[in-house]
C-alpha positions as CSV (number, residue, x, y, z in Angstrom):
1,M,113.3,92.6,24.5
2,V,112.5,92.4,20.7
3,A,114.4,88.7,20.9
4,S,112.1,87.4,23.6
5,D,109.2,89.3,22.5
6,Y,108.5,90.9,25.9
7,R,106.9,94.2,26.1
8,H,108.8,96.6,28.3
9,A,106.9,99.9,28.8
10,P,109.7,102.0,30.2
11,A,111.7,101.2,27.3
12,C,108.4,102.6,25.3
13,A,108.9,105.9,27.7
14,T,112.4,106.1,27.1
15,T,112.0,105.7,23.4
16,L,109.3,108.9,23.8
17,I,111.6,110.8,25.6
18,V,114.1,110.7,23.1
19,S,112.0,111.1,20.4
20,L,110.6,114.1,21.7
21,G,113.6,115.9,22.5
22,L,113.2,116.1,26.1
23,L,116.7,115.1,27.0
24,T,118.3,118.6,26.8
25,T,122.4,118.0,27.9
26,P,124.0,115.3,27.0
27,R,124.6,114.7,30.6
28,E,120.8,113.4,30.6
29,A,121.4,111.3,27.4
30,A,124.6,109.3,29.1
31,V,122.1,108.7,31.7
32,V,120.0,106.8,29.4
33,M,122.4,105.2,27.8
34,L,124.0,103.9,31.2
35,A,120.6,102.6,32.4
36,V,119.6,100.8,29.0
37,G,123.1,99.2,28.9
38,A,122.5,98.2,32.6
39,L,119.2,96.7,31.5
40,L,121.0,94.6,28.3
41,A,123.9,93.4,31.0
42,T,120.8,92.4,33.4
43,E,119.2,90.5,30.6
44,V,122.3,89.1,29.0
45,G,123.3,87.9,32.6
46,L,119.8,86.2,33.3
47,R,119.9,84.3,29.8
48,R,123.5,82.7,30.7
49,G,121.8,81.7,33.8
50,A,119.1,80.3,32.6
51,R,121.1,78.2,30.4
52,R,122.6,76.4,32.9
């Protein structure tokens, strides 16, 4: 999202959740990491599709 200069409010919210220490278990952190990975994979896929 930084490379595309796109503002993404949920990403900012996730940053706040992590920085404020609201994730209290490793499972919660894993869920957030999986979600971020899914977003990244989607962005990469969309960029590759747009190049064709």
